[in-house]
C-alpha positions as CSV (number, residue, x, y, z in Angstrom):
1,M,92.7,105.3,92.6
2,T,89.2,104.8,93.8
3,P,88.1,104.9,97.5
4,D,87.5,101.2,97.3
5,E,91.0,100.6,96.1
6,F,92.5,102.9,98.6
7,F,90.9,101.3,101.6
8,M,91.5,97.8,100.3
9,L,95.2,98.5,100.1
10,R,95.0,99.4,103.8
11,A,93.3,96.2,104.6
12,M,96.1,94.3,102.8
13,E,98.7,96.2,104.7
14,L,97.1,95.1,107.9
15,A,96.8,91.5,106.7
16,K,100.6,91.4,106.3
17,K,101.0,91.9,110.1
18,G,99.8,88.3,110.5
19,I,102.8,86.9,108.5
20,G,104.3,84.0,110.4
21,A,101.5,83.8,113.0
22,V,98.2,82.8,111.4
23,S,98.9,79.7,109.3
24,P,97.1,77.6,108.3
25,N,94.6,80.4,108.2
26,P,94.9,83.0,105.5
27,R,96.3,86.5,106.1
28,V,93.4,88.9,106.5
29,G,93.0,92.6,107.3
30,C,89.8,94.6,107.7
31,V,89.0,98.3,107.6
32,I,85.7,99.9,108.5
33,V,84.9,103.2,106.9
34,H,82.2,105.8,107.7
35,N,81.9,108.9,105.4
36,N,85.4,108.2,104.0
37,K,86.9,108.1,107.4
38,I,88.4,104.9,109.0
39,I,86.6,104.2,112.3
40,G,87.9,100.8,112.9
41,E,90.6,98.4,111.7
42,G,92.0,95.0,112.6
43,W,93.8,92.0,111.4
44,H,94.0,88.3,112.1
45,K,96.8,88.2,114.6
46,K,97.2,84.6,115.6
47,F,95.8,81.2,114.6
48,G,92.9,80.3,116.8
49,E,92.3,83.8,117.9
50,A,89.8,86.5,116.7
51,H,89.6,87.1,112.9
52,A,90.2,90.4,111.3
53,E,86.5,91.4,111.1
54,V,86.1,90.8,114.8
55,N,89.1,92.9,115.7
56,A,88.0,95.7,113.4
57,V,84.4,95.8,114.7
58,N,85.7,95.8,118.3
59,A,87.9,98.8,117.4
60,V,84.8,100.9,116.5
61,E,84.0,103.1,119.4
62,D,80.5,104.1,118.3
63,K,78.8,100.8,117.1
64,S,75.8,102.8,115.9
65,L,77.9,104.0,112.9
66,L,78.3,100.5,111.6
67,K,74.8,100.6,109.9
68,E,76.2,103.4,107.6
69,S,79.6,102.0,107.2
70,T,81.5,100.0,104.5
71,V,83.7,97.1,105.5
72,Y,86.8,96.4,103.5
73,V,88.3,92.9,103.9
74,N,90.8,91.2,101.5
75,L,89.2,87.7,101.8
76,E,85.5,86.6,101.9
77,P,84.2,86.6,105.5
78,C,83.8,83.0,106.8
79,A,80.3,81.5,107.1
80,H,81.2,78.4,109.1
81,V,82.0,77.7,112.7
82,G,85.7,77.0,113.2
83,K,87.8,78.0,116.1
84,T,85.8,81.2,116.1
85,P,82.2,82.1,115.2
86,P,81.4,83.0,111.5
87,C,82.5,86.6,110.6
88,A,79.6,86.8,108.1
89,D,77.2,86.6,111.0
90,L,78.9,89.4,112.9
91,L,78.6,91.8,109.9
92,I,74.9,90.8,109.5
93,K,74.3,91.4,113.2
94,H,75.6,94.9,112.9
95,Q,73.8,95.5,109.6
96,V,76.7,97.1,107.9
97,K,75.9,99.0,104.8
98,K,78.3,97.4,102.3
99,V,81.1,94.8,102.2
100,V,84.0,95.1,99.8
101,I,86.1,92.0,99.2
102,A,89.3,91.3,97.2
103,N,89.1,87.5,97.0
104,V,86.4,84.9,97.1
105,D,87.5,82.2,99.5
106,T,88.0,79.0,97.5
107,N,88.0,76.8,100.6
108,P,85.0,74.5,100.1
109,L,83.9,75.4,103.7
110,V,83.4,79.0,102.6
111,S,83.4,79.3,98.8
112,R,80.8,82.1,98.4
113,N,78.7,81.0,101.3
114,G,79.8,84.0,103.3
115,I,78.9,86.3,100.4
116,K,75.6,84.6,99.9
117,K,74.7,84.9,103.5
118,I,75.6,88.6,103.6
119,E,73.7,89.4,100.4
120,E,70.6,87.5,101.6
121,A,70.6,89.8,104.7
122,G,70.2,92.8,102.4
123,I,73.8,94.0,102.5
124,E,75.6,95.1,99.3
125,V,78.7,93.1,98.4
126,V,81.4,94.1,96.0
127,T,84.1,91.5,95.0
128,G,87.4,91.6,93.0
129,V,88.9,94.8,94.2
130,F,92.7,94.2,93.9
131,E,91.9,90.5,93.3
132,K,95.4,89.8,91.8
133,E,97.2,91.4,94.7
134,G,95.0,89.5,97.1
135,R,95.9,86.2,95.5
136,E,99.6,87.1,95.8
137,L,99.2,88.0,99.5
138,N,97.5,84.6,100.2
139,K,99.2,82.4,97.6
140,R,100.2,79.9,100.3
141,F,96.6,79.6,101.5
142,F,95.2,79.3,98.0
143,T,97.9,76.7,97.0
144,L,97.0,74.5,100.0
145,V,93.3,74.8,99.4
146,E,93.3,74.4,95.6
147,K,96.3,72.0,95.0
148,Q,96.2,70.1,98.2
149,R,99.9,70.7,98.8
150,P,102.0,73.4,100.4
151,Y,103.4,76.4,98.6
152,I,106.9,75.2,97.8
153,I,109.9,77.6,97.8
154,L,113.3,76.4,96.6
155,K,116.3,78.2,98.0
156,W,120.0,77.8,97.4
157,A,123.2,79.8,97.1
158,Q,125.6,79.2,94.2
159,T,128.9,80.5,93.2
160,A,129.5,82.8,90.2
161,D,130.7,79.7,88.2
162,G,127.5,77.7,89.1
163,F,128.4,75.5,92.0
164,I,126.2,74.9,95.1
165,A,128.9,73.1,97.1
166,Q,132.5,71.9,96.9
167,K,133.3,68.3,95.8
168,N,133.3,67.2,99.4
169,F,129.7,68.7,99.7
170,E,131.0,71.6,101.9
171,S,128.6,74.5,101.1
172,K,128.7,76.9,104.0
173,W,129.3,80.6,103.6
174,I,128.9,80.8,99.8
175,S,126.6,83.8,100.4
176,N,127.3,86.8,102.7
177,E,126.0,87.6,106.2
178,Y,123.1,89.8,104.8
179,A,121.8,86.9,102.8
180,R,122.0,84.6,105.8
181,Q,120.0,87.0,107.9
182,L,117.4,87.2,105.1
183,V,117.1,83.4,105.0
184,H,116.4,83.4,108.8
185,R,113.7,86.0,108.2
186,W,112.2,83.7,105.5
187,R,112.2,80.8,107.9
188,S,110.2,82.8,110.4
189,E,107.6,83.5,107.7
190,E,107.1,80.0,106.4
191,D,105.6,76.9,108.1
192,A,108.4,74.5,107.4
193,V,112.0,74.1,106.1
194,L,113.2,70.9,104.4
195,V,116.6,69.4,103.7
196,G,117.7,66.1,102.2
197,T,120.0,63.4,103.7
198,R,123.3,64.8,102.5
199,T,122.7,68.4,103.6
200,A,121.6,67.2,107.1
201,S,124.7,65.0,107.3
202,H,127.4,67.3,105.8
203,D,126.1,70.7,107.1
204,N,124.5,69.6,110.3
205,P,122.1,72.6,110.2
206,L,120.0,73.8,113.0
207,L,117.3,75.1,110.5
208,T,116.1,77.5,113.2
209,V,115.6,81.3,113.3
210,R,118.5,82.9,115.0
211,D,119.5,86.0,113.1
212,W,115.9,87.3,113.1
213,S,113.0,87.3,115.6
214,G,110.1,85.0,115.0
215,R,108.9,81.4,115.3
216,N,110.9,78.5,114.2
217,P,109.6,76.5,111.3
218,V,108.8,72.8,111.4
219,R,112.0,71.0,110.4
220,I,111.6,68.4,107.7
221,V,114.3,65.9,106.9
222,V,114.2,63.5,103.9
223,D,116.1,60.3,105.0
224,R,114.6,57.5,103.1
225,F,116.7,54.7,104.5
226,L,117.4,56.2,108.0
227,R,121.1,56.6,107.4
228,L,121.5,59.8,109.5
229,T,122.8,59.6,113.1
230,S,120.8,60.7,116.0
231,H,123.3,63.3,117.3
232,L,122.6,65.7,114.4
233,H,121.0,69.0,115.3
234,V,117.8,68.2,113.4
235,F,117.1,65.4,115.9
236,D,117.7,67.4,119.1
237,K,113.9,67.6,119.7
238,K,114.1,71.3,120.5
239,V,111.9,72.1,117.5
240,K,109.2,70.0,115.9
241,T,110.8,67.8,113.3
242,I,109.4,65.3,110.8
243,C,111.7,62.7,109.2
244,Y,110.2,61.1,106.1
245,N,111.5,57.6,105.3
246,V,110.5,54.3,103.8
247,L,111.3,52.1,106.8
248,K,109.3,53.1,110.0
249,H,106.7,55.2,111.6
250,E,107.6,56.3,115.1
251,E,106.5,59.2,117.4
252,H,108.5,61.1,120.0
253,K,108.0,64.5,121.5
254,N,108.9,67.0,118.8
255,L,110.2,64.2,116.6
256,L,108.1,62.2,114.2
257,F,109.2,59.5,111.8
258,I,106.7,59.0,109.0
259,R,107.0,56.1,106.6
260,L,106.0,56.7,103.0
261,D,105.7,54.5,99.9
262,E,109.1,54.4,98.1
263,N,107.5,54.4,94.7
264,N,105.5,57.5,95.2
265,F,107.7,59.2,97.8
266,L,107.6,62.8,96.9
267,N,103.9,63.1,96.0
268,D,103.1,61.3,99.3
269,L,105.4,63.6,101.2
270,V,103.7,66.8,100.0
271,A,100.3,65.2,100.4
272,D,101.1,64.4,104.1
273,L,102.3,68.0,104.7
274,A,99.0,69.2,103.4
275,K,97.2,66.8,105.7
276,Q,99.1,68.3,108.6
277,K,98.0,71.8,107.5
278,I,101.6,72.9,106.6
279,Q,100.9,75.7,104.2
280,S,104.4,76.5,103.0
281,V,107.8,74.9,102.8
282,I,111.3,76.3,102.0
283,I,113.5,73.6,100.5
284,E,117.1,74.5,101.4
285,G,119.0,71.6,99.8
286,G,120.9,69.8,98.8
287,A,121.3,69.7,95.1
288,Q,119.8,66.2,94.6
289,T,116.7,67.0,96.7
290,L,116.2,70.4,94.9
291,Q,116.6,68.8,91.5
292,L,114.1,66.0,92.4
293,V,111.5,68.6,93.3
294,I,112.2,70.7,90.2
295,D,111.9,67.7,87.9
296,S,108.6,66.8,89.5
297,G,107.2,70.2,88.8
298,L,106.2,70.6,92.5
299,W,107.5,74.0,93.1
300,D,106.1,77.6,93.1
301,E,109.1,79.8,93.6
302,A,113.0,79.6,93.5
303,R,115.1,82.0,95.5
304,V,118.7,81.9,94.3
305,F,121.6,83.7,95.8
306,V,124.6,84.2,93.4
307,S,127.9,84.9,95.0
308,S,130.9,86.6,93.5
309,R,133.0,83.6,94.8
310,T,134.1,80.8,92.5
311,F,135.0,77.2,93.2
312,G,136.3,76.1,89.8
313,E,134.8,72.6,90.4
314,G,132.2,71.0,92.8
315,I,128.6,70.1,93.0
316,S,126.6,71.9,90.2
317,S,123.6,74.0,91.1
318,P,120.2,72.7,90.1
319,K,119.0,73.1,86.5
320,F,115.5,74.6,85.9
321,N,113.4,76.7,83.7
322,G,112.1,79.8,85.4
323,K,110.9,83.3,84.8
324,L,112.9,85.9,86.6
325,I,110.5,88.1,88.6
326,V,112.8,89.8,91.1
327,Q,116.5,90.7,91.1
328,Q,118.2,92.4,94.1
329,F,121.8,93.3,94.8
330,M,123.0,92.4,98.3
331,H,126.4,93.7,99.2
332,G,128.3,91.9,96.4
333,D,125.8,89.0,96.1
334,H,122.7,88.8,93.9
335,L,119.3,87.5,94.8
336,N,117.3,86.2,91.9
337,I,113.7,85.0,92.4
338,F,112.0,82.9,89.8
339,T,108.6,81.3,89.2
340,P,108.0,78.3,86.9
341,V,107.7,79.0,83.2
């Protein structure tokens, strides 16, 4: 492993500390190295607050060392004024010796402008160090920027004989308590969680983070014809909730009804989520909603718990073509993670 790779891995480690707090911004970490020794490091901690480069520079006690230092950052420093000043300008101000970057920012507001600015100031720039790993770290950000839609994760639990719910749509407790805790962790890491009409009605889920610490995701309910009753948990206004339908647009505190075109419902839904800067969504059911998204091709990852329980009959699990990338054993259950073929 080269020194550039070693310090870039550290920058990516730091970037992960921002999970669940920085969206719709990317996850970014920064390491400043002088004579092969780290003299400053930082990460983007919260949306709207200082970026990773600012926190790393501030951590350097002797700023005179910056002129002979290399800056490692997993994403191209920004060159535009957003909620904070451009990070490219900060590095130029301190005349750092070299900047090593994993990924070029494909956001049109940046897109090599930061690199160009830094190079024009006479600073050496190296790109592409652990580029693949950097793309994986920020796959949600890149999906929103490049595809104009959120990164979409499908999640369900199914029995060993392939059912997602009983005939009466009862689906609770197919998976074990460890799986449920993991799902709550996932919710804290993503921007939104989505369910269809039947799941909202039959399960009456809270869709919040309770078995883990972290922020609650935005709750999204698909209820095309507004058949759901207002007493359901998803309408309690305790957490921001969006109800997509074809009948009305109405705004309340923490509850938004958005009317979409019935003929282009799903595409308009994901486009509206992107417009609202929702970077990632976990779709938790039910079977009909999951299958609709699968058939549309609008998914990036499927996380499937397979229980040792059997139902014999019931609502079949979704059908899809996927490439198995992860398999974990969880106290009697299996977790299989797929990407589209």
